[in-house]
ZABAKE-553935 format. One record per residue (C-alpha): residue number from 1; residue in three letters; x, y, z. Coordinates in Angstrom, 2 decimals, always signed. Layout:
N
<node dodo="NUM" rolum="ALA" x="X" y="Y" z="Z"/>
...
// end
This chain:
99
<node dodo="1" rolum="MET" x="-8.54" y="+12.66" z="-5.64"/>
<node dodo="2" rolum="SER" x="-9.43" y="+8.96" z="-4.42"/>
<node dodo="3" rolum="TYR" x="-6.74" y="+6.21" z="-4.74"/>
<node dodo="4" rolum="GLU" x="-6.70" y="+2.61" z="-3.82"/>
<node dodo="5" rolum="LEU" x="-3.31" y="+1.33" z="-2.77"/>
<node dodo="6" rolum="VAL" x="-2.58" y="-2.44" z="-2.35"/>
<node dodo="7" rolum="VAL" x="+0.67" y="-3.29" z="-0.72"/>
<node dodo="8" rolum="VAL" x="+2.09" y="-6.93" z="-0.85"/>
<node dodo="9" rolum="LEU" x="+4.64" y="-8.11" z="+1.70"/>
<node dodo="10" rolum="ASP" x="+6.37" y="-11.34" z="+1.96"/>
<node dodo="11" rolum="GLY" x="+3.98" y="-14.14" z="+3.43"/>
<node dodo="12" rolum="GLU" x="+6.49" y="-14.60" z="+6.10"/>
<node dodo="13" rolum="ALA" x="+6.19" y="-10.99" z="+7.36"/>
<node dodo="14" rolum="THR" x="+5.84" y="-10.65" z="+11.19"/>
<node dodo="15" rolum="ALA" x="+3.17" y="-8.40" z="+12.85"/>
<node dodo="16" rolum="ALA" x="+5.94" y="-5.97" z="+13.63"/>
<node dodo="17" rolum="LYS" x="+7.00" y="-5.89" z="+9.86"/>
<node dodo="18" rolum="LYS" x="+3.47" y="-5.15" z="+8.94"/>
<node dodo="19" rolum="LYS" x="+3.11" y="-2.32" z="+11.41"/>
<node dodo="20" rolum="SER" x="+6.42" y="-0.90" z="+10.30"/>
<node dodo="21" rolum="VAL" x="+5.38" y="-0.76" z="+6.73"/>
<node dodo="22" rolum="ARG" x="+1.99" y="+0.63" z="+7.64"/>
<node dodo="23" rolum="VAL" x="+3.69" y="+3.42" z="+9.79"/>
<node dodo="24" rolum="SER" x="+6.10" y="+4.16" z="+6.81"/>
<node dodo="25" rolum="VAL" x="+3.18" y="+4.37" z="+4.26"/>
<node dodo="26" rolum="GLU" x="+1.22" y="+6.84" z="+6.47"/>
<node dodo="27" rolum="LYS" x="+4.28" y="+8.88" z="+7.30"/>
<node dodo="28" rolum="THR" x="+5.06" y="+9.20" z="+3.47"/>
<node dodo="29" rolum="LEU" x="+1.36" y="+10.14" z="+2.93"/>
<node dodo="30" rolum="LYS" x="+1.54" y="+12.91" z="+5.43"/>
<node dodo="31" rolum="VAL" x="+4.66" y="+14.27" z="+3.56"/>
<node dodo="32" rolum="PHE" x="+2.82" y="+14.47" z="+0.50"/>
<node dodo="33" rolum="LYS" x="-0.37" y="+15.95" z="+2.20"/>
<node dodo="34" rolum="GLY" x="-2.53" y="+12.87" z="+1.64"/>
<node dodo="35" rolum="LYS" x="-4.51" y="+10.76" z="+4.15"/>
<node dodo="36" rolum="VAL" x="-5.70" y="+7.30" z="+4.69"/>
<node dodo="37" rolum="VAL" x="-9.51" y="+7.19" z="+4.37"/>
<node dodo="38" rolum="ASP" x="-9.68" y="+3.41" z="+5.15"/>
<node dodo="39" rolum="PHE" x="-7.38" y="+0.48" z="+5.81"/>
<node dodo="40" rolum="SER" x="-7.81" y="-3.32" z="+5.62"/>
<node dodo="41" rolum="ASP" x="-5.59" y="-6.14" z="+6.32"/>
<node dodo="42" rolum="TRP" x="-6.45" y="-8.93" z="+3.93"/>
<node dodo="43" rolum="GLY" x="-4.05" y="-11.32" z="+5.52"/>
<node dodo="44" rolum="VAL" x="-1.87" y="-14.02" z="+3.91"/>
<node dodo="45" rolum="LYS" x="-2.79" y="-14.96" z="+0.34"/>
<node dodo="46" rolum="THR" x="-1.17" y="-17.45" z="-2.00"/>
<node dodo="47" rolum="LEU" x="+0.44" y="-15.71" z="-4.91"/>
<node dodo="48" rolum="ALA" x="-0.44" y="-16.80" z="-8.51"/>
<node dodo="49" rolum="TYR" x="+3.46" y="-16.97" z="-9.08"/>
<node dodo="50" rolum="LYS" x="+6.64" y="-16.77" z="-7.07"/>
<node dodo="51" rolum="ILE" x="+7.95" y="-13.30" z="-6.42"/>
<node dodo="52" rolum="GLY" x="+11.57" y="-13.71" z="-5.57"/>
<node dodo="53" rolum="LYS" x="+11.41" y="-16.60" z="-3.05"/>
<node dodo="54" rolum="SER" x="+7.89" y="-15.76" z="-1.90"/>
<node dodo="55" rolum="LYS" x="+4.95" y="-18.20" z="-2.64"/>
<node dodo="56" rolum="THR" x="+2.66" y="-16.24" z="-0.35"/>
<node dodo="57" rolum="GLY" x="+2.06" y="-12.61" z="+0.35"/>
<node dodo="58" rolum="VAL" x="+0.44" y="-10.37" z="+2.99"/>
<node dodo="59" rolum="PHE" x="-1.97" y="-7.89" z="+1.42"/>
<node dodo="60" rolum="LEU" x="-2.65" y="-4.50" z="+2.76"/>
<node dodo="61" rolum="LEU" x="-5.40" y="-2.29" z="+1.35"/>
<node dodo="62" rolum="TYR" x="-5.57" y="+1.52" z="+1.55"/>
<node dodo="63" rolum="ASP" x="-8.19" y="+3.92" z="+0.44"/>
<node dodo="64" rolum="LEU" x="-6.38" y="+7.23" z="+0.04"/>
<node dodo="65" rolum="GLU" x="-7.12" y="+10.90" z="-0.60"/>
<node dodo="66" rolum="LEU" x="-4.09" y="+12.17" z="-2.52"/>
<node dodo="67" rolum="GLU" x="-3.18" y="+14.88" z="-5.15"/>
<node dodo="68" rolum="ALA" x="-2.30" y="+13.54" z="-8.67"/>
<node dodo="69" rolum="ASN" x="+1.26" y="+14.70" z="-8.54"/>
<node dodo="70" rolum="ALA" x="+1.97" y="+13.25" z="-5.05"/>
<node dodo="71" rolum="ALA" x="+0.52" y="+9.77" z="-6.37"/>
<node dodo="72" rolum="ARG" x="+3.59" y="+9.48" z="-8.74"/>
<node dodo="73" rolum="GLU" x="+6.01" y="+10.42" z="-5.89"/>
<node dodo="74" rolum="LEU" x="+4.32" y="+7.90" z="-3.57"/>
<node dodo="75" rolum="GLY" x="+4.98" y="+5.13" z="-6.20"/>
<node dodo="76" rolum="LEU" x="+8.63" y="+6.12" z="-6.31"/>
<node dodo="77" rolum="LYS" x="+8.85" y="+5.92" z="-2.39"/>
<node dodo="78" rolum="LEU" x="+7.15" y="+2.56" z="-2.24"/>
<node dodo="79" rolum="ARG" x="+9.54" y="+1.10" z="-4.81"/>
<node dodo="80" rolum="LEU" x="+12.36" y="+2.05" z="-2.55"/>
<node dodo="81" rolum="ASN" x="+10.94" y="+0.07" z="+0.51"/>
<node dodo="82" rolum="GLU" x="+12.68" y="-3.24" z="+0.70"/>
<node dodo="83" rolum="ASP" x="+9.79" y="-4.96" z="+2.62"/>
<node dodo="84" rolum="ILE" x="+7.21" y="-4.33" z="-0.16"/>
<node dodo="85" rolum="ILE" x="+7.37" y="-6.98" z="-2.87"/>
<node dodo="86" rolum="ARG" x="+4.64" y="-5.53" z="-5.03"/>
<node dodo="87" rolum="TYR" x="+2.22" y="-2.65" z="-4.82"/>
<node dodo="88" rolum="LEU" x="-0.52" y="-1.21" z="-7.05"/>
<node dodo="89" rolum="LEU" x="-1.76" y="+2.38" z="-6.91"/>
<node dodo="90" rolum="ILE" x="-5.26" y="+2.93" z="-8.76"/>
<node dodo="91" rolum="LYS" x="-7.05" y="+6.15" z="-9.28"/>
<node dodo="92" rolum="GLN" x="-10.80" y="+5.73" z="-8.28"/>
<node dodo="93" rolum="GLU" x="-12.99" y="+7.43" z="-10.81"/>
<node dodo="94" rolum="GLY" x="-16.33" y="+8.66" z="-9.58"/>
<node dodo="95" rolum="LYS" x="-15.88" y="+7.22" z="-5.94"/>
<node dodo="96" rolum="LYS" x="-17.56" y="+9.32" z="-3.44"/>
<node dodo="97" rolum="VAL" x="-15.30" y="+10.62" z="-0.69"/>
<node dodo="98" rolum="LYS" x="-16.14" y="+9.77" z="+2.91"/>
<node dodo="99" rolum="GLU" x="-16.54" y="+12.82" z="+5.13"/>
// end
């Protein structure tokens, strides 16, 4: 199944922190037999409201292939990562899979 994952880090996150989170997400996906189809770094954006002490966030977008039961488990793992201030995992209906 196709999913879209948006991960938000603190706007002050360094390049090393972004890489660390990206590696962590990809490693977690491998455990659940998922794969990253596409990745985009949207950069720093101003948040609509403060999250903790953060007024800005670094947005990372993933297009994923993942089984439905693994999506729930992925959400639980993302919630435990201290560097991620918010995430959103959405099932993509009718989206064509890139081969």
